[in-house]
C-alpha positions in Angstrom: 0.0 -0.2 0.1 1.2 3.5 -1.0 2.0 6.1 1.9 3.9 9.2 2.4 6.4 7.9 4.9 10.1 7.5 4.2 11.7 4.5 5.7 15.5 3.3 5.3 15.9 -0.5 5.3 18.9 -2.8 4.5 18.0 -4.6 1.5 20.9 -7.0 1.0 24.6 -7.9 0.9 26.2 -9.4 -2.2 29.8 -11.0 -2.1 31.7 -9.9 -5.1 34.7 -11.8 -6.9 35.0 -8.8 -9.3 34.6 -5.2 -8.8 34.4 -3.8 -12.1 31.2 -1.6 -13.4 29.7 -4.3 -15.5 30.2 -7.1 -12.6 28.6 -4.5 -10.0 25.8 -3.9 -12.2 24.9 -7.5 -13.2 24.5 -8.3 -9.5 22.4 -5.1 -8.6 20.2 -6.2 -11.5 20.3 -9.9 -10.6 19.5 -9.0 -6.7 16.2 -6.9 -8.0 15.2 -9.8 -10.4 15.5 -12.6 -7.8 13.3 -10.5 -5.5 10.7 -9.9 -8.4 11.4 -6.2 -8.0 10.9 -4.1 -11.3 13.7 -1.7 -10.9 13.2 0.0 -14.3 9.7 1.1 -12.8 10.6 1.5 -9.2 14.1 2.7 -9.0 14.2 6.6 -8.7 17.5 7.3 -7.3 21.1 6.2 -6.9 23.7 7.5 -4.2 27.5 6.6 -3.9 30.7 7.7 -3.3 32.7 9.3 -6.0 34.8 6.1 -7.0 35.2 5.9 -10.9 33.7 2.4 -10.9 30.6 3.8 -9.3 30.2 7.2 -10.6 32.6 7.5 -13.7 31.2 9.6 -16.4 31.5 7.0 -19.2 31.2 3.5 -17.9 30.2 2.9 -14.3 27.4 1.4 -12.4 25.8 5.0 -12.4 25.8 5.1 -16.5 24.6 1.5 -16.8 21.8 2.0 -14.3 20.8 5.1 -16.1 20.8 3.4 -19.6 17.9 1.4 -18.0 16.4 4.4 -16.0 17.2 7.7 -17.8 15.2 9.7 -15.3 17.5 8.2 -12.5 18.3 11.0 -9.9 22.1 10.8 -9.1 23.7 12.0 -6.1 27.4 11.6 -4.9 28.2 10.9 -1.4 28.5 14.4 0.1 30.9 13.5 2.9 33.2 11.9 0.3 33.2 15.4 -1.8 34.0 17.2 1.4 36.8 15.0 2.4 38.4 15.3 -1.1 38.2 19.1 -0.9 39.7 19.2 2.5 42.4 16.6 1.5 43.4 18.9 -1.2 43.3 21.9 1.0 45.4 20.0 3.6 48.1 19.5 1.0 48.7 23.2 0.8 49.8 23.2 4.6 53.5 22.5 5.5 53.6 18.6 6.3 54.7 19.0 9.7 51.5 20.5 10.8 49.5 17.2 10.3 52.7 15.3 11.4 52.8 17.1 14.6 49.2 16.6 15.4 49.7 12.8 15.1 52.8 13.1 17.3 51.1 15.0 19.9 48.3 12.5 20.1 50.6 9.6 20.0 52.6 11.0 23.1 49.6 11.3 25.3 47.9 8.2 24.2 50.6 5.9 25.0 50.9 7.2 28.7 48.0 7.7 31.3 50.7 9.4 33.6 51.3 12.2 30.7 47.5 12.6 30.5 47.2 13.1 34.2 49.9 15.6 34.2 48.5 17.6 31.2 45.2 17.9 33.0 46.9 20.0 35.5 48.3 22.4 33.0 44.6 22.4 31.4 43.1 23.5 34.9 45.8 26.1 35.0 45.1 27.4 31.8 41.3 27.5 32.3 40.7 25.2 29.3 38.1 22.4 28.9 39.4 18.7 29.8 39.4 17.5 26.4 41.5 14.6 24.8 43.8 15.5 21.9 42.2 13.8 18.8 43.8 11.8 16.2 43.6 12.9 12.5 42.7 9.5 11.2 43.2 8.8 7.6 39.8 6.5 7.5 37.7 8.9 9.4 36.6 11.7 6.7 36.7 15.5 7.9 39.0 14.5 11.1 42.0 16.6 10.3 40.0 19.7 10.9 38.7 18.6 14.3 42.1 17.3 15.4 43.5 20.7 14.4 40.7 22.6 16.1 41.4 20.8 19.4 45.2 21.5 19.1 44.2 25.1 19.0 41.7 24.9 21.8 44.4 23.4 24.0 47.3 25.5 22.5 48.8 27.7 25.7 48.2 24.4 27.9 50.3 22.3 25.5 52.7 25.1 25.1 53.4 25.2 29.0 53.3 21.6 29.4 56.2 20.8 26.7 58.2 23.7 28.1 58.0 22.4 31.4 58.8 18.8 30.1 62.0 20.3 28.4 62.8 22.2 31.5 62.7 18.9 33.5 65.0 17.2 30.8 62.0 14.8 29.7 63.8 15.0 26.4 63.2 11.6 25.0 60.4 12.6 22.6 60.2 16.2 23.4 62.4 16.9 20.6 59.6 16.1 18.3 57.6 19.2 19.5 60.0 21.9 19.0 57.5 23.7 16.7 54.9 23.6 19.3 57.2 25.4 21.8 58.5 28.1 19.4 55.3 30.4 19.1 56.9 32.3 15.9 57.4 29.1 13.9 53.6 28.6 14.2 52.4 31.9 13.4 52.1 31.6 9.8 50.7 28.2 9.6 48.8 27.1 12.7 47.4 30.6 13.8 46.0 31.2 10.4 43.6 28.3 11.1 42.0 30.5 13.8 40.3 32.4 11.3 38.4 29.6 9.8 35.0 30.6 11.7 32.7 29.4 9.0 34.4 25.8 9.1 34.4 25.7 12.9 30.8 26.6 12.8 30.3 23.7 10.3 32.4 21.3 12.1 30.2 21.8 15.5 27.2 20.3 13.5 28.9 17.6 11.6 30.7 14.5 13.2 33.9 13.3 11.3 33.4 10.0 9.4 
Protein backbone atom coordinates (compact mmCIF):
# COMPACT_ATOMS: atom_id res chain seq x y z
CA UNK A 1 0.00 0.00 0.00
CA UNK A 2 1.32 3.44 -0.93
CA UNK A 3 1.93 5.96 1.82
CA UNK A 4 3.89 9.17 2.28
CA UNK A 5 6.32 7.80 4.88
CA UNK A 6 10.01 7.52 4.07
CA UNK A 7 11.81 4.48 5.48
CA UNK A 8 15.43 3.34 5.39
CA UNK A 9 15.91 -0.43 5.24
CA UNK A 10 18.77 -2.85 4.65
CA UNK A 11 17.97 -4.77 1.47
CA UNK A 12 20.87 -7.11 0.81
CA UNK A 13 24.59 -7.85 0.92
CA UNK A 14 26.28 -9.39 -2.11
CA UNK A 15 29.69 -11.05 -2.13
CA UNK A 16 31.76 -10.00 -5.15
CA UNK A 17 34.54 -11.77 -7.02
CA UNK A 18 35.04 -8.76 -9.31
CA UNK A 19 34.48 -5.07 -8.69
CA UNK A 20 34.30 -3.61 -12.18
CA UNK A 21 31.28 -1.65 -13.36
CA UNK A 22 29.75 -4.47 -15.41
CA UNK A 23 30.04 -7.00 -12.58
CA UNK A 24 28.49 -4.58 -10.10
CA UNK A 25 25.64 -3.83 -12.48
CA UNK A 26 24.94 -7.52 -13.10
CA UNK A 27 24.83 -8.24 -9.36
CA UNK A 28 22.50 -5.31 -8.66
CA UNK A 29 20.11 -6.27 -11.45
CA UNK A 30 20.23 -9.93 -10.43
CA UNK A 31 19.33 -9.02 -6.84
CA UNK A 32 16.33 -7.03 -8.03
CA UNK A 33 15.22 -9.83 -10.36
CA UNK A 34 15.57 -12.50 -7.66
CA UNK A 35 13.24 -10.49 -5.44
CA UNK A 36 10.82 -9.79 -8.32
CA UNK A 37 11.37 -6.03 -8.09
CA UNK A 38 10.71 -4.16 -11.38
CA UNK A 39 13.63 -1.78 -10.85
CA UNK A 40 13.17 -0.03 -14.21
CA UNK A 41 9.82 1.21 -12.95
CA UNK A 42 10.56 1.50 -9.22
CA UNK A 43 14.13 2.80 -9.05
CA UNK A 44 14.15 6.61 -8.78
CA UNK A 45 17.55 7.43 -7.25
CA UNK A 46 21.13 6.24 -6.91
CA UNK A 47 23.68 7.46 -4.33
CA UNK A 48 27.30 6.44 -3.97
CA UNK A 49 30.79 7.71 -3.22
CA UNK A 50 32.73 9.20 -6.12
CA UNK A 51 34.80 6.15 -7.08
CA UNK A 52 35.20 5.89 -10.85
CA UNK A 53 33.69 2.41 -10.98
CA UNK A 54 30.58 3.78 -9.25
CA UNK A 55 30.22 7.28 -10.73
CA UNK A 56 32.50 7.43 -13.77
CA UNK A 57 31.16 9.49 -16.66
CA UNK A 58 31.71 6.94 -19.42
CA UNK A 59 31.37 3.44 -17.94
CA UNK A 60 30.26 2.91 -14.36
CA UNK A 61 27.46 1.44 -12.31
CA UNK A 62 25.75 4.82 -12.51
CA UNK A 63 25.87 5.04 -16.32
CA UNK A 64 24.66 1.46 -16.72
CA UNK A 65 21.71 2.06 -14.43
CA UNK A 66 20.88 5.31 -16.22
CA UNK A 67 20.78 3.39 -19.49
CA UNK A 68 17.91 1.41 -17.95
CA UNK A 69 16.36 4.33 -16.07
CA UNK A 70 17.11 7.62 -17.91
CA UNK A 71 15.26 9.67 -15.29
CA UNK A 72 17.38 8.24 -12.44
CA UNK A 73 18.33 10.89 -9.84
CA UNK A 74 22.05 10.58 -9.05
CA UNK A 75 23.84 12.00 -6.01
CA UNK A 76 27.42 11.55 -4.91
CA UNK A 77 28.04 10.92 -1.22
CA UNK A 78 28.52 14.49 0.01
CA UNK A 79 30.91 13.59 2.84
CA UNK A 80 33.26 11.98 0.32
CA UNK A 81 33.26 15.22 -1.69
CA UNK A 82 33.94 17.27 1.45
CA UNK A 83 36.77 14.89 2.34
CA UNK A 84 38.41 15.25 -1.08
CA UNK A 85 38.18 19.04 -0.88
CA UNK A 86 39.66 19.04 2.61
CA UNK A 87 42.45 16.68 1.53
CA UNK A 88 43.48 18.95 -1.35
CA UNK A 89 43.44 21.92 1.04
CA UNK A 90 45.60 20.11 3.60
CA UNK A 91 48.15 19.43 0.87
CA UNK A 92 48.83 23.18 0.87
CA UNK A 93 49.80 23.15 4.55
CA UNK A 94 53.38 22.36 5.57
CA UNK A 95 53.65 18.64 6.16
CA UNK A 96 54.80 19.05 9.74
CA UNK A 97 51.44 20.56 10.76
CA UNK A 98 49.65 17.24 10.28
CA UNK A 99 52.65 15.23 11.47
CA UNK A 100 52.86 17.27 14.65
CA UNK A 101 49.15 16.71 15.31
CA UNK A 102 49.68 12.94 15.13
CA UNK A 103 52.83 13.10 17.25
CA UNK A 104 51.07 15.04 20.01
CA UNK A 105 48.20 12.53 20.04
CA UNK A 106 50.58 9.56 20.20
CA UNK A 107 52.62 11.20 22.97
CA UNK A 108 49.62 11.32 25.30
CA UNK A 109 47.73 8.25 24.06
CA UNK A 110 50.55 5.93 25.11
CA UNK A 111 50.78 7.25 28.68
CA UNK A 112 47.97 7.73 31.23
CA UNK A 113 50.58 9.43 33.44
CA UNK A 114 51.24 12.14 30.84
CA UNK A 115 47.51 12.60 30.32
CA UNK A 116 47.02 13.13 34.06
CA UNK A 117 49.93 15.59 34.16
CA UNK A 118 48.51 17.49 31.19
CA UNK A 119 45.17 17.90 32.99
CA UNK A 120 46.97 20.00 35.60
CA UNK A 121 48.10 22.39 32.86
CA UNK A 122 44.59 22.45 31.38
CA UNK A 123 43.20 23.47 34.76
CA UNK A 124 45.90 26.11 35.19
CA UNK A 125 45.12 27.60 31.76
CA UNK A 126 41.37 27.36 32.40
CA UNK A 127 40.67 25.32 29.27
CA UNK A 128 38.29 22.38 28.96
CA UNK A 129 39.60 18.95 29.92
CA UNK A 130 39.48 17.59 26.39
CA UNK A 131 41.56 14.81 24.91
CA UNK A 132 43.82 15.40 21.93
CA UNK A 133 42.20 13.97 18.78
CA UNK A 134 43.81 11.81 16.12
CA UNK A 135 43.67 12.92 12.45
CA UNK A 136 42.74 9.52 11.10
CA UNK A 137 43.10 8.70 7.42
CA UNK A 138 39.95 6.58 7.52
CA UNK A 139 37.62 9.05 9.29
CA UNK A 140 36.54 11.70 6.81
CA UNK A 141 36.85 15.33 7.92
CA UNK A 142 38.83 14.31 11.02
CA UNK A 143 41.92 16.45 10.31
CA UNK A 144 40.10 19.73 10.97
CA UNK A 145 38.67 18.45 14.26
CA UNK A 146 42.13 17.35 15.40
CA UNK A 147 43.73 20.70 14.51
CA UNK A 148 40.87 22.64 16.11
CA UNK A 149 41.44 20.69 19.33
CA UNK A 150 45.17 21.54 19.25
CA UNK A 151 44.30 25.23 18.86
CA UNK A 152 41.81 25.00 21.73
CA UNK A 153 44.49 23.50 23.98
CA UNK A 154 47.37 25.50 22.50
CA UNK A 155 48.44 27.45 25.58
CA UNK A 156 48.22 24.42 27.87
CA UNK A 157 50.26 22.35 25.41
CA UNK A 158 52.92 25.04 25.14
CA UNK A 159 53.30 25.23 28.91
CA UNK A 160 53.29 21.45 29.28
CA UNK A 161 56.07 20.85 26.76
CA UNK A 162 58.09 23.83 27.98
CA UNK A 163 57.94 22.37 31.48
CA UNK A 164 58.91 18.93 30.14
CA UNK A 165 61.97 20.39 28.41
CA UNK A 166 62.98 22.23 31.57
CA UNK A 167 62.70 18.99 33.51
CA UNK A 168 64.88 17.16 30.96
CA UNK A 169 62.12 14.87 29.73
CA UNK A 170 63.80 14.93 26.33
CA UNK A 171 63.15 11.41 25.05
CA UNK A 172 60.33 12.56 22.74
CA UNK A 173 60.09 16.26 23.48
CA UNK A 174 62.41 17.13 20.59
CA UNK A 175 59.54 16.21 18.26
CA UNK A 176 57.55 19.19 19.53
CA UNK A 177 60.06 22.00 19.05
CA UNK A 178 57.66 23.77 16.64
CA UNK A 179 54.93 23.83 19.28
CA UNK A 180 57.20 25.45 21.86
CA UNK A 181 58.33 28.12 19.38
CA UNK A 182 55.32 30.42 18.89
CA UNK A 183 56.98 32.34 16.07
CA UNK A 184 57.38 29.21 13.98
CA UNK A 185 53.65 28.55 14.10
CA UNK A 186 52.38 32.04 13.34
CA UNK A 187 52.15 31.62 9.56
CA UNK A 188 50.61 28.12 9.59
CA UNK A 189 48.67 27.18 12.72
CA UNK A 190 47.45 30.57 13.85
CA UNK A 191 45.87 31.34 10.47
CA UNK A 192 43.57 28.39 11.15
CA UNK A 193 41.99 30.40 13.97
CA UNK A 194 40.33 32.54 11.26
CA UNK A 195 38.31 29.63 9.86
CA UNK A 196 35.13 30.64 11.70
CA UNK A 197 32.80 29.27 9.04
CA UNK A 198 34.58 25.92 9.04
CA UNK A 199 34.51 25.78 12.83
CA UNK A 200 30.76 26.46 12.82
CA UNK A 201 30.31 23.75 10.22
CA UNK A 202 32.26 21.20 12.24
CA UNK A 203 30.12 21.74 15.34
CA UNK A 204 27.16 20.22 13.53
CA UNK A 205 29.04 17.57 11.55
CA UNK A 206 30.72 14.59 13.15
CA UNK A 207 33.93 13.40 11.44
CA UNK A 208 33.40 10.22 9.45
